Backbone as CSV, one residue per row, in Angstrom:
resi,resn,N_x,N_y,N_z,CA_x,CA_y,CA_z,C_x,C_y,C_z
1,MET,126.063,108.394,76.611,125.048,108.780,75.920,123.786,107.745,76.096
2,ILE,123.925,106.298,76.250,123.090,105.168,76.249,122.455,105.427,77.752
3,ASP,123.204,105.957,78.623,122.401,106.416,79.898,121.116,107.311,79.870
4,TYR,121.583,108.268,79.104,120.593,109.456,78.935,119.406,108.781,78.294
5,LEU,119.560,107.936,77.429,118.509,107.289,76.480,117.698,106.416,77.404
6,PHE,118.318,105.737,78.473,117.518,104.924,79.399,116.663,105.837,80.314
7,ILE,117.278,107.013,80.606,116.560,107.837,81.718,115.101,108.196,80.640
8,LEU,115.380,108.866,79.536,114.351,109.449,78.636,113.448,107.949,78.507
9,LEU,113.794,107.075,78.186,112.774,105.976,77.522,112.137,105.507,79.136
10,GLY,112.784,105.609,80.028,112.224,105.048,81.439,111.180,106.161,81.854
11,LEU,111.218,107.369,81.695,110.206,108.502,81.736,109.183,108.226,80.916
12,VAL,109.058,107.955,79.577,108.209,107.740,78.773,107.449,106.349,79.162
13,PHE,108.182,105.376,79.558,107.366,104.470,79.717,106.651,104.322,81.481
14,LEU,107.010,105.302,82.229,106.424,105.615,83.401,105.349,106.460,83.158
15,TYR,105.327,107.381,82.338,104.250,108.359,81.910,103.105,107.675,81.099
16,LYS,103.486,106.621,80.150,102.366,105.958,79.459,101.891,104.901,80.506
17,GLY,102.728,104.303,81.048,102.261,103.102,81.969,100.824,103.656,83.101
18,ALA,101.516,104.824,83.541,100.699,105.282,84.690,99.497,106.049,83.906
19,ASN,99.478,106.361,82.802,98.066,106.917,82.131,97.157,105.847,81.768
20,TRP,97.762,104.485,81.513,97.177,103.322,81.142,96.354,102.971,82.400
21,PHE,97.319,102.846,83.293,96.731,102.307,84.648,95.729,103.105,85.531
22,VAL,96.029,104.448,85.409,94.968,105.374,85.914,93.748,105.483,85.233
23,GLU,93.604,105.579,83.973,92.429,105.490,83.110,91.838,104.403,83.253
24,GLY,92.372,103.192,83.370,91.546,101.846,83.447,91.068,101.850,85.049
25,ALA,91.844,102.054,85.949,91.559,102.141,87.581,90.242,103.259,87.530
26,SER,90.462,104.371,87.012,89.557,105.361,87.305,87.976,105.050,86.709
27,SER,88.215,104.269,85.540,86.629,103.901,84.834,86.366,102.902,85.691
28,LEU,87.117,102.121,86.472,86.426,100.927,87.366,85.900,101.814,88.587
29,ALA,86.593,102.720,89.038,86.119,103.257,90.174,84.792,103.900,89.978
30,LYS,84.496,104.556,88.762,83.323,105.278,88.469,82.199,104.331,88.451
31,GLN,82.458,103.167,87.984,81.398,102.041,87.996,80.847,101.701,89.268
32,LEU,81.828,101.826,90.352,81.589,101.633,91.659,80.648,102.851,92.512
33,GLY,80.694,103.917,91.727,79.884,105.098,92.147,80.321,105.966,93.451
34,VAL,81.762,106.143,93.388,82.053,107.087,94.587,82.376,108.413,94.196
35,SER,82.461,109.219,95.008,82.778,110.775,94.554,84.156,111.192,94.103
36,PRO,84.311,112.227,93.330,85.641,112.523,92.797,86.821,112.787,93.746
37,LEU,86.349,113.243,94.943,87.375,113.203,95.980,87.896,112.017,96.409
38,VAL,86.884,110.981,96.556,87.467,109.637,97.002,88.235,108.860,96.125
39,ILE,87.864,109.015,94.818,88.443,108.482,93.658,89.886,109.140,93.527
40,GLY,89.958,110.352,93.709,91.279,111.147,93.665,92.159,110.563,94.870
41,LEU,91.386,110.336,96.029,92.386,110.001,97.330,92.807,108.471,96.863
42,THR,92.138,107.872,96.420,92.138,106.184,96.296,92.882,105.968,95.074
43,VAL,91.998,105.461,94.088,92.420,104.892,92.927,93.336,105.832,92.053
44,VAL,93.068,106.973,91.749,94.024,107.985,91.216,95.318,108.097,91.838
45,ALA,95.202,108.568,93.242,96.540,108.694,93.997,97.489,107.726,94.100
46,PHE,96.721,106.298,94.206,97.465,105.072,94.121,98.210,104.814,92.649
47,GLY,97.375,105.001,91.606,97.973,104.861,90.340,99.048,105.622,89.869
48,THR,98.899,107.149,90.201,99.845,108.206,90.020,101.263,107.789,90.840
49,SER,100.947,107.213,91.961,102.044,106.922,92.778,102.920,105.812,92.300
50,MET,102.552,104.938,91.408,103.108,103.881,90.948,104.475,104.136,90.556
51,PRO,104.660,104.984,89.830,106.259,105.238,89.415,106.951,105.255,90.762
52,GLU,106.613,106.320,91.531,107.454,106.347,92.704,107.769,104.999,93.484
53,LEU,106.693,104.166,93.474,106.841,103.002,94.248,107.689,102.135,93.318
54,ILE,107.676,102.247,91.989,108.614,100.868,91.149,109.825,101.539,91.436
55,VAL,110.294,103.058,91.348,111.862,103.654,91.449,112.131,103.308,92.616
56,ASN,111.363,103.364,93.616,111.839,103.127,95.073,112.125,101.640,95.453
57,VAL,111.307,100.850,94.936,111.544,99.317,95.237,112.951,98.958,94.500
58,PHE,113.117,99.404,93.110,114.559,99.026,92.426,115.529,99.902,93.140
59,ALA,115.603,101.205,93.831,116.421,101.620,94.576,116.785,101.062,95.918
60,SER,115.881,100.589,96.621,115.898,99.949,97.967,116.889,98.628,97.842
61,ILE,116.436,97.859,96.727,117.082,96.761,96.270,118.618,96.976,96.102
62,GLN,118.742,97.970,95.353,120.027,98.246,95.090,121.003,99.128,96.068
63,GLY,120.231,99.415,97.171,120.959,100.180,98.228,121.100,101.271,97.992
64,ASN,120.394,102.232,97.041,120.602,103.468,96.833,119.793,104.499,97.530
65,SER,119.941,104.713,98.796,119.260,105.260,99.806,118.978,106.900,99.292
66,ASN,119.949,107.341,98.574,119.962,108.905,98.145,118.803,109.072,96.966
67,VAL,118.521,108.018,96.126,117.725,107.935,95.097,116.233,107.762,95.744
68,ALA,115.953,106.717,96.702,115.004,106.479,97.514,114.264,107.896,98.429
69,PHE,115.013,108.540,99.053,114.725,109.786,99.557,114.258,110.806,98.584
70,GLY,115.504,110.968,97.841,115.425,112.222,96.835,114.276,111.958,96.111
71,ASN,113.707,110.743,95.663,112.390,110.627,94.577,111.276,110.941,95.391
72,ILE,111.053,110.420,96.829,109.882,110.686,97.348,109.673,112.128,97.797
73,VAL,110.833,112.686,98.444,110.697,113.944,99.012,110.475,115.012,97.969
74,GLY,111.398,114.808,96.956,111.288,115.563,95.694,110.034,115.499,95.092
75,SER,109.418,114.247,95.066,108.233,114.063,94.258,106.870,114.841,95.179
76,ASN,107.101,114.846,96.658,105.975,115.402,97.288,106.141,117.106,97.311
77,ILE,107.502,117.413,97.086,107.492,118.751,97.095,106.850,119.355,95.634
78,ILE,107.397,118.678,94.444,106.741,119.006,93.154,105.083,118.750,93.222
79,ASN,104.577,117.769,93.930,103.166,117.692,93.993,102.478,119.040,94.461
80,ILE,103.064,119.548,95.605,102.295,120.678,96.227,102.674,121.960,95.516
81,MET,103.943,122.045,95.555,104.399,123.458,94.976,104.228,123.643,93.392
82,LEU,104.581,122.621,92.660,104.620,122.837,91.379,103.303,122.412,90.783
83,ILE,102.879,121.095,91.100,101.363,120.846,90.391,100.191,121.635,91.002
84,LEU,100.319,121.578,92.452,99.257,122.529,93.016,99.316,123.834,92.449
85,GLY,100.562,124.211,92.381,100.454,125.891,91.964,100.054,125.951,90.648
86,LEU,100.309,124.916,89.699,100.092,124.950,88.356,98.387,124.987,88.112
87,THR,98.044,123.959,88.964,96.567,123.623,88.629,95.689,124.765,89.412
88,GLY,96.332,125.685,90.562,95.770,126.668,91.201,95.544,128.120,90.114
89,LEU,96.704,128.128,89.347,96.795,129.118,88.391,95.924,128.936,87.199
90,ILE,95.462,127.904,86.780,94.648,127.398,85.834,93.169,127.916,86.182
91,SER,92.880,127.514,87.203,91.784,127.926,87.881,91.800,127.922,89.616
92,PRO,91.121,129.060,90.392,91.162,129.017,91.425,90.422,127.701,92.199
93,MET,91.093,126.980,93.004,90.472,125.711,93.716,89.546,125.782,94.999
94,ILE,88.370,125.343,94.691,87.520,125.530,95.727,87.422,123.896,96.076
95,VAL,88.012,123.638,97.480,87.662,122.146,97.964,86.739,122.006,99.158
96,LYS,86.488,120.818,99.346,85.508,120.610,100.289,86.246,120.632,101.971
97,ARG,85.335,120.572,102.940,85.940,121.267,104.154,86.729,120.005,104.681
98,SER,86.507,118.677,104.293,87.043,117.707,104.893,88.609,117.695,104.260
99,VAL,88.982,118.290,103.212,90.393,118.469,102.908,91.104,119.190,103.604
100,VAL,90.702,120.343,104.163,91.317,121.309,105.305,91.536,120.440,106.491
101,TRP,90.524,119.716,106.913,90.643,119.450,108.284,91.072,117.933,108.264
102,LYS,91.248,117.365,107.280,91.611,115.945,107.375,92.451,115.422,106.385
103,GLU,92.343,115.693,105.311,93.581,115.400,104.450,94.906,116.021,104.397
104,ILE,94.868,117.400,104.215,96.139,118.199,104.738,96.587,117.820,105.996
105,PRO,95.926,117.646,107.065,96.603,117.307,108.329,97.326,116.090,108.387
106,PHE,96.460,115.243,107.541,97.172,113.811,107.685,98.813,113.737,106.619
107,ALA,98.559,114.765,105.422,99.697,114.699,104.729,100.970,115.382,105.623
108,LEU,100.438,116.482,106.503,101.083,116.937,107.324,101.885,115.948,108.384
109,LEU,101.018,115.110,108.884,101.611,114.320,109.919,102.728,113.242,109.160
110,ALA,102.429,112.940,107.995,103.261,111.791,107.117,104.629,112.468,107.080
111,VAL,104.769,114.044,106.716,106.073,114.607,106.544,106.694,114.519,108.287
112,LEU,105.921,114.882,109.274,106.598,115.081,110.459,107.078,113.852,110.901
113,VAL,106.468,112.422,110.746,106.487,111.164,111.223,108.029,110.933,110.468
114,LEU,108.201,111.183,109.174,109.427,110.914,108.284,110.463,111.697,108.777
115,ALA,110.203,113.000,109.172,111.436,113.983,109.775,111.882,113.232,111.068
116,THR,110.890,112.873,111.688,111.494,112.235,113.015,112.285,111.025,112.902
117,MET,111.781,110.229,112.276,112.467,108.868,111.885,113.958,109.142,111.320
118,SER,114.197,110.300,110.688,115.246,110.733,109.673,116.325,111.355,110.653
119,ASN,115.777,111.564,111.856,116.869,112.421,112.785,116.976,111.751,113.998
120,LYS,117.630,110.440,113.985,117.565,109.627,115.238,118.871,110.322,115.991
121,ILE,119.970,110.884,115.470,121.151,111.189,116.018,120.761,112.565,116.891
122,LEU,119.908,113.103,116.251,119.410,114.528,117.076,118.419,114.108,118.150
123,LEU,117.209,113.219,117.633,116.285,112.994,118.729,116.389,111.737,119.629
124,ALA,117.296,110.823,119.270,117.441,109.539,119.891,118.624,109.099,120.402
125,ASN,119.593,110.091,120.169,121.163,109.908,120.670,121.474,108.650,119.907
126,ASP,121.102,108.244,118.637,121.834,107.152,118.060,122.906,107.503,117.144
127,THR,123.652,106.687,116.721,125.054,106.866,116.274,125.028,107.324,114.754
128,VAL,123.854,106.697,114.021,123.460,106.557,112.623,122.099,107.301,112.464
129,ASN,121.900,108.007,111.361,120.624,108.219,110.852,120.118,107.217,109.800
130,LEU,119.382,106.152,110.494,119.031,105.183,109.538,117.698,105.081,109.559
131,LEU,117.024,104.704,108.498,115.492,104.384,108.440,115.393,102.880,108.390
132,THR,115.079,102.288,109.413,115.179,100.951,109.686,114.160,100.313,109.311
133,ARG,113.895,98.732,109.215,112.990,97.879,108.863,111.787,98.132,109.936
134,THR,112.051,98.556,111.157,111.126,98.672,112.093,110.337,100.134,111.976
135,ASP,111.010,101.177,111.336,110.466,102.492,111.076,109.616,102.113,109.639
136,GLY,110.039,101.137,108.887,109.117,100.878,107.877,107.788,100.256,108.010
137,ILE,107.917,99.485,109.174,106.690,98.612,109.445,105.732,99.707,110.378
138,VAL,106.399,100.862,110.898,105.533,101.741,111.505,105.045,102.757,110.538
139,LEU,105.560,103.100,109.417,105.137,103.886,108.529,103.938,103.059,107.885
140,LEU,104.134,101.742,107.460,103.322,100.773,106.969,101.916,100.809,107.838
141,PHE,102.224,101.130,109.169,100.814,100.696,110.088,100.123,102.212,110.079
142,PHE,100.790,103.339,109.918,100.165,104.853,109.554,99.281,104.322,108.431
143,PHE,100.151,103.729,107.224,99.026,103.640,106.139,98.039,102.888,106.451
144,LEU,98.255,101.941,107.095,96.690,101.178,107.172,95.499,102.005,108.053
145,ILE,96.097,102.907,108.874,95.116,103.766,109.261,94.641,104.942,108.291
146,PHE,95.333,105.066,107.224,94.716,106.048,106.441,93.850,105.032,105.362
147,VAL,94.183,103.993,105.026,93.392,103.177,104.282,92.122,102.912,105.099
148,TYR,92.041,102.935,106.480,90.732,102.670,107.143,90.191,103.727,106.978
149,TYR,90.691,104.911,107.301,89.930,106.269,106.862,89.382,106.559,105.401
150,LEU,89.981,105.723,104.562,89.629,105.799,102.844,88.477,105.073,102.932
151,PHE,88.243,103.680,103.555,87.181,102.858,103.552,85.999,103.527,104.202
152,GLU,85.992,104.082,105.274,84.969,104.843,105.862,84.449,105.945,104.960
153,SER,85.501,106.714,104.189,85.105,107.769,103.281,84.122,107.068,102.218
154,ILE,84.713,106.146,101.500,83.953,105.377,100.626,82.777,104.984,100.892
155,ARG,82.367,104.514,102.042,81.137,104.137,102.601,80.230,105.196,102.912
156,SER,80.866,106.561,103.077,79.950,107.851,103.368,79.737,108.520,102.215
157,ASN,80.524,108.372,101.127,80.366,109.154,99.952,79.861,108.196,98.869
158,LYS,79.162,107.282,99.170,78.758,106.405,98.063,77.582,106.888,97.081
159,THR,77.724,106.981,95.910,76.546,107.779,95.141,75.928,106.801,94.148
160,ASN,74.909,107.282,93.614,74.379,106.276,92.554,74.376,106.953,90.983
161,SER,75.606,107.530,90.939,75.832,108.038,89.370,75.524,106.969,88.522
162,SER,74.872,107.729,87.377,74.372,106.690,86.246,75.393,107.113,85.046
163,ASP,76.496,107.966,85.432,77.206,108.462,84.173,78.261,107.621,83.896
164,SER,78.198,106.971,82.650,79.151,105.791,82.434,80.012,106.557,81.226
165,THR,80.248,107.824,81.330,81.294,108.416,80.576,82.786,107.968,80.788
166,GLY,83.502,107.193,79.916,84.961,106.995,80.274,84.964,105.475,80.764
167,ASN,83.902,104.750,80.917,83.849,103.490,81.349,84.174,102.548,80.055
168,TYR,84.746,101.570,80.491,85.174,100.500,79.494,84.770,99.138,79.820
169,SER,84.752,98.210,78.922,84.596,96.932,79.033,85.476,96.323,80.276
170,SER,85.218,95.235,80.872,85.879,94.552,81.649,87.349,94.086,81.323
171,THR,86.944,93.404,80.068,88.599,93.105,79.518,89.348,94.205,79.172
172,LYS,89.082,95.305,78.723,89.661,96.566,78.403,90.490,97.197,79.504
173,ILE,89.642,97.137,80.800,90.110,97.577,82.129,91.312,96.796,82.451
174,SER,91.022,95.650,82.271,92.159,94.508,82.797,93.346,94.721,81.762
175,LEU,93.212,94.798,80.698,94.421,95.173,79.652,95.041,96.320,80.050
176,MET,94.374,97.589,80.272,94.899,98.580,80.660,95.769,98.511,81.896
177,LEU,95.261,97.799,82.936,95.850,97.902,84.313,97.069,96.843,84.082
178,ILE,97.136,95.862,83.576,98.263,94.940,83.502,99.401,95.807,82.529
179,GLY,98.801,96.135,81.528,99.685,96.990,80.620,100.275,98.087,81.195
180,GLY,99.665,98.896,81.872,100.044,100.085,82.503,101.287,99.674,83.729
181,LEU,100.977,98.509,84.535,101.846,98.275,85.406,103.180,97.692,84.891
182,ALA,103.057,96.833,83.705,104.200,96.455,83.160,104.942,97.637,82.675
183,ALA,104.401,98.397,81.974,105.093,99.784,81.709,105.957,100.324,82.711
184,LEU,105.206,100.377,83.960,105.903,101.103,84.965,106.709,100.591,85.451
185,ILE,107.082,99.125,85.669,107.966,98.226,86.057,109.153,98.689,85.233
186,ILE,109.018,98.429,83.903,110.184,98.532,82.785,110.751,100.150,82.957
187,GLY,109.823,100.998,83.050,110.241,102.370,83.222,110.816,102.707,84.388
188,GLY,110.504,102.014,85.585,111.303,102.403,86.876,112.627,101.753,86.845
189,ARG,112.742,100.634,86.360,114.116,100.140,86.084,115.026,101.017,85.341
190,LEU,114.429,101.130,84.101,115.339,102.126,83.310,115.977,103.449,83.982
191,THR,114.893,104.065,84.604,115.034,105.501,85.005,116.118,105.296,86.383
192,VAL,115.792,104.370,87.095,116.741,104.423,88.242,118.316,103.992,87.862
193,ASP,118.190,102.933,86.864,119.841,102.543,86.272,120.523,103.685,85.584
194,GLY,119.604,104.619,84.842,120.115,105.377,83.823,120.444,106.676,84.760
195,ALA,119.685,107.077,85.868,120.068,108.301,86.677,121.132,107.990,87.598
196,VAL,121.468,106.776,88.066,122.339,106.437,89.017,123.759,106.556,88.084
197,SER,123.597,106.035,87.057,124.843,105.761,86.054,125.297,107.434,85.772
198,VAL,124.436,107.976,85.488,124.870,109.603,85.056,125.446,110.405,86.344
199,ALA,124.834,110.118,87.299,125.253,110.876,88.572,126.793,110.556,88.992
200,ARG,127.020,109.040,88.819,128.198,108.935,88.982,129.377,109.189,87.924
201,GLN,128.836,109.294,86.529,129.716,109.563,85.642,130.132,111.070,85.578
202,VAL,129.046,112.263,85.851,129.460,113.561,85.825,129.720,113.908,87.150
203,GLY,129.681,113.292,88.051,129.909,113.709,89.538,129.046,114.390,90.420
204,ILE,127.885,114.490,89.634,126.706,114.983,90.425,125.839,113.953,91.438
205,SER,125.717,114.580,92.532,125.243,113.633,93.642,124.058,113.022,93.069
206,GLU,123.755,111.528,93.631,122.569,110.944,93.306,121.341,111.696,93.998
207,LEU,121.376,112.349,94.921,120.545,112.853,95.614,119.847,113.982,94.760
208,LEU,120.808,114.743,94.241,120.484,115.778,93.229,119.773,115.342,92.036
209,ILE,120.143,114.269,91.253,119.599,113.843,90.256,117.965,113.104,90.587
210,SER,118.117,112.379,91.802,116.656,111.855,91.993,115.921,112.918,92.444
211,SER,116.210,114.043,93.111,115.468,115.238,93.433,115.009,115.865,92.321
212,THR,115.498,116.056,91.253,115.032,116.640,89.971,114.445,115.889,88.960
213,ILE,115.506,115.374,88.049,114.901,114.471,87.066,114.150,113.310,87.444
214,VAL,114.449,112.512,88.298,113.585,111.384,88.664,112.424,111.763,89.397
215,ALA,112.480,112.755,90.360,111.186,113.248,91.032,110.179,113.912,89.849
216,ILE,110.559,114.454,89.328,109.740,115.191,88.026,109.407,114.193,87.174
217,GLY,109.997,113.289,86.675,109.696,112.110,85.786,108.535,111.322,86.492
218,THR,108.816,110.875,87.736,107.678,110.188,88.413,106.603,111.021,88.870
219,SER,106.570,112.154,88.795,105.514,113.148,89.060,104.540,113.544,87.835
220,LEU,105.062,113.101,86.494,104.362,113.275,85.628,103.080,112.876,85.389
221,PRO,102.671,111.648,85.929,101.228,111.379,86.199,100.267,111.929,87.057
222,GLU,100.814,112.648,88.176,100.137,113.377,89.062,100.043,114.983,88.120
223,LEU,101.158,115.302,87.619,100.779,116.494,86.720,99.754,116.443,85.868
224,VAL,99.925,115.438,84.888,98.840,115.503,83.783,97.502,115.250,84.571
225,THR,97.322,114.277,85.370,95.959,114.133,86.080,95.507,115.498,86.519
226,SER,96.182,116.063,87.359,95.554,117.137,88.110,95.587,118.339,87.338
227,VAL,96.003,118.565,86.380,95.918,119.738,85.382,94.870,119.403,84.654
228,ALA,94.635,118.130,83.941,93.311,117.540,83.205,92.183,117.861,84.239
229,ALA,92.006,117.486,85.590,91.196,117.669,86.364,90.998,119.180,86.607
230,ALA,91.708,120.073,86.681,91.595,121.784,86.866,90.828,122.168,85.701
231,LEU,91.237,121.580,84.398,90.589,122.208,83.182,89.105,121.523,83.104
232,LYS,88.874,120.496,83.609,87.521,120.257,83.670,86.939,120.619,85.002
233,LYS,87.283,121.345,85.778,86.821,121.823,87.058,86.527,120.902,88.045
234,GLU,87.128,119.789,87.959,86.922,118.777,89.050,88.200,119.036,89.980
235,MET,87.810,119.997,90.698,89.012,120.305,91.650,89.175,119.294,92.744
236,ASP,88.045,118.613,93.416,88.064,117.660,94.305,89.034,116.546,93.811
237,LEU,88.777,115.939,92.616,89.785,115.109,92.002,91.014,115.449,92.074
238,SER,91.427,116.625,91.423,92.776,117.242,91.614,93.479,117.272,92.921
239,MET,92.537,117.819,93.889,93.274,118.086,95.291,93.574,116.513,95.941
240,GLY,92.489,115.779,95.653,92.627,114.390,96.210,93.785,113.571,95.443
241,ASN,93.940,114.004,94.357,95.364,113.207,93.690,96.550,113.608,94.207
242,ILE,96.641,114.681,94.647,97.910,115.560,95.262,98.093,114.932,96.654
243,LEU,97.017,115.428,97.474,97.393,114.774,98.599,97.395,113.285,98.991
244,GLY,96.706,112.725,98.306,96.673,111.293,98.396,97.991,110.699,98.034
245,SER,98.801,111.449,96.876,99.800,110.911,96.511,101.058,111.148,97.529
246,ASN,100.968,112.127,98.077,101.942,112.456,99.227,101.686,111.719,100.381
247,ILE,100.469,111.446,100.744,100.387,110.222,101.813,100.772,108.933,101.485
248,PHE,100.313,108.501,100.269,101.073,107.246,99.679,102.491,107.175,99.802
249,ASN,103.035,108.080,99.236,104.490,108.196,98.919,105.185,108.048,100.223
250,ILE,104.946,108.563,101.297,105.407,108.514,102.303,105.269,107.093,103.319
251,PHE,103.936,107.325,103.615,103.500,106.042,104.620,103.531,104.665,103.874
252,PHE,103.182,104.521,102.612,103.318,103.286,101.826,104.555,103.075,101.064
253,ILE,105.142,103.744,100.255,106.248,103.877,99.455,107.622,103.572,100.143
254,MET,107.579,104.785,101.390,108.984,104.673,102.082,108.938,103.666,103.202
255,GLY,107.685,103.235,103.540,107.400,101.908,104.201,107.834,100.752,103.822
256,ILE,107.442,100.512,102.467,107.854,99.497,101.609,109.384,99.448,101.369
257,SER,109.972,100.435,100.936,111.314,100.625,100.907,112.134,100.431,102.054
258,ALA,111.631,101.028,103.301,112.459,100.610,104.631,112.572,99.170,104.608
259,THR,111.291,98.584,104.663,111.152,97.218,105.049,112.030,96.329,103.997
260,ILE,112.054,96.817,102.746,113.157,96.187,101.951,114.513,95.777,102.414
261,SER,114.804,97.154,102.598,116.394,97.336,103.208,116.643,98.640,103.908
262,PRO,117.141,98.541,105.042,117.264,99.761,105.752,117.987,100.988,104.813
263,LEU,117.373,102.018,105.165,118.058,103.259,104.108,118.654,104.008,105.314
264,ALA,120.225,104.593,104.695,120.884,105.508,105.268,120.191,106.813,105.023
265,VAL,119.925,107.817,105.949,119.418,108.909,105.699,120.316,109.998,105.034
266,PRO,120.199,110.624,103.933,121.230,111.603,103.486,121.294,112.816,104.123
267,ALA,122.284,113.268,104.223,122.718,114.266,105.271,122.189,115.654,104.881
268,VAL,121.993,116.042,103.932,121.186,117.206,103.558,119.840,117.081,103.466
269,ILE,119.151,115.856,103.681,117.817,115.608,103.423,116.843,116.616,104.509
270,ASN,117.381,117.181,105.661,116.637,118.032,106.505,115.961,119.286,105.847
271,THR,116.844,119.690,104.931,116.435,120.955,104.158,115.358,120.801,103.297
272,ASP,115.272,119.624,102.691,114.373,119.258,101.929,113.031,118.974,102.525
273,LEU,113.119,118.292,103.599,111.810,117.949,104.604,111.192,119.126,105.132
274,LEU,112.370,120.274,105.376,111.652,121.428,106.199,110.858,122.147,104.868
275,VAL,111.463,122.239,103.589,110.759,122.596,102.447,109.467,121.996,102.243
276,LEU,109.506,120.700,102.279,108.276,120.106,102.278,107.045,120.278,103.338
277,THR,107.525,120.386,104.560,106.619,121.015,105.570,106.130,122.180,105.610
278,LEU,107.026,123.117,105.092,106.798,124.518,104.817,105.457,124.316,103.607
279,ALA,105.535,123.885,102.643,104.585,123.745,101.329,103.422,123.138,102.054
280,THR,103.330,121.919,102.841,101.978,121.518,103.547,101.383,122.483,104.048
281,VAL,102.310,123.215,105.040,101.678,123.951,105.998,101.022,125.334,105.102
282,LEU,101.609,125.861,104.064,101.169,126.948,103.328,99.833,126.478,102.524
283,CYS,99.770,125.095,102.371,98.756,124.466,101.492,97.468,124.689,102.576
284,PHE,97.880,124.369,103.700,96.415,124.276,104.685,96.278,125.936,105.207
285,ILE,97.345,126.703,105.244,96.981,127.905,105.407,96.007,128.586,104.159
286,PHE,96.270,128.337,103.154,95.801,129.016,102.004,94.306,128.462,101.859
287,MET,94.153,127.470,102.161,93.070,126.560,101.773,91.981,126.978,103.280
288,PHE,92.736,127.237,104.433,91.829,127.626,105.643,91.389,128.814,105.577
289,SER,92.106,129.769,105.001,91.508,131.359,104.981,90.366,131.466,104.249
290,GLY,89.379,132.255,104.546,88.304,132.652,103.817,87.046,131.824,104.232
291,GLU,86.080,132.092,103.760,84.863,131.267,104.074,84.684,130.237,103.065
292,LYS,85.056,130.577,101.965,85.190,129.207,101.115,86.668,128.632,101.150
293,HIS,86.800,127.470,101.241,88.125,126.758,101.271,88.731,126.745,99.875
294,LYS,89.427,127.671,99.443,89.901,128.286,98.139,91.269,128.668,97.882
295,LEU,91.981,128.130,97.080,93.284,128.266,96.659,93.521,129.575,95.485
296,GLU,93.548,130.602,95.807,93.435,131.661,94.824,95.021,131.473,93.903
297,ARG,94.612,132.400,92.788,95.764,132.359,91.778,96.931,132.817,92.491
298,TRP,96.626,134.006,93.097,98.083,134.597,93.733,98.832,133.747,94.638
299,GLU,97.965,132.910,95.543,98.355,131.846,96.350,99.282,130.977,95.661
300,ALA,98.469,130.254,94.315,99.455,129.347,93.546,100.520,129.924,92.939
301,SER,100.414,131.261,92.666,101.842,131.869,92.204,102.828,131.634,93.275
302,ILE,102.459,132.052,94.643,103.515,131.845,95.741,104.088,130.529,95.692
303,LEU,103.339,129.555,95.520,103.909,128.221,95.516,104.821,128.023,94.522
304,LEU,104.571,128.389,93.087,105.509,128.437,92.171,106.742,128.891,92.464
305,VAL,106.644,130.200,92.617,108.120,130.907,93.019,108.838,130.457,93.961
306,ILE,108.162,129.946,95.023,109.003,129.138,96.455,109.507,127.834,95.526
307,TYR,108.948,127.225,94.554,109.495,125.709,93.863,110.607,126.358,93.094
308,ALA,110.480,127.432,92.399,111.638,128.090,91.650,112.801,128.077,92.376
309,ALA,112.661,128.882,93.456,113.733,129.070,94.311,114.332,127.830,94.965
310,TYR,113.426,127.054,95.275,114.200,125.544,95.894,114.991,124.820,94.875
311,THR,114.285,124.880,93.473,115.040,124.132,92.506,116.406,124.834,92.266
312,LEU,116.615,125.945,92.190,117.824,126.717,92.137,118.552,126.449,93.314
313,PHE,118.303,126.352,94.457,119.087,125.842,95.436,119.457,124.552,95.423
314,ILE,118.651,123.554,95.202,119.281,122.263,95.141,120.183,121.977,94.002
315,ILE,120.242,122.878,92.811,121.106,122.950,92.115,122.473,123.295,92.492
316,TYR,122.437,124.343,93.017,123.463,125.020,93.683,124.092,124.232,94.425
317,ARG,123.375,123.540,95.552,123.795,122.730,96.577,124.547,121.307,95.927
318,GLY,123.955,120.830,94.443,124.683,119.810,93.910,124.443,118.598,94.444
């Protein structure tokens, strides 16, 4: 029972910590006068990806590669199929042209790079599928390229907004950032420890636990942020959050995780990577079609149906 309490308490810390962190960071970003899309891709995406980062750092230190892979791949699938599906169902999403031709392809590149690194036996005739420290450094190099793109976007999307709504004093912003980060660290440790213990006790694989409970728990910040943005018709912020988080998760968080400790690739992860690739390609197709780059409600419903089928599959797979 105590392990389930750890998971629940950990998710609460993750959720609250991410909210504090994102709210403080978003307020700071607004004061800098950058567009909602750039805010979504940078401050909000990084903030909402902090739970995945903390969970994966602890998982890597403990040598739990199933948790590390399941958390990231599972979270990315949830971000596109569940969160994008829900936000698109709330209101059809119209996004900027750059999302279709730059951000989505970048997210797809991240998936393909991780899939290539995860199949060394098949593609490089290696004896084991292992995400090495060298792979981690390569992922971080891709992340630096993405950061350079973000800085260029910030320079070209600078605005002179006088809207101070939601801004706080420097002291309050600092307290929100520090308090949020502390809650994320505590929540990440509790979630990993509880999830791994439960998996071992009931005989369920750590990959299943991390792909469902942990992945959904660490994706709560993305879910809350994106749904709130959709309700406020801030579609660029919502889409930037989703795509930015997916890119951060693979290039930065998996890069950090593999650099800390080489990660054995779970035997069944290719199925999940295939689903993630399909989700990203569908996102591109849906946004590409039509004169306006728009995700219709029926297209969002397709994403939700596929996610439901995927969830049943991984539960059956065990």
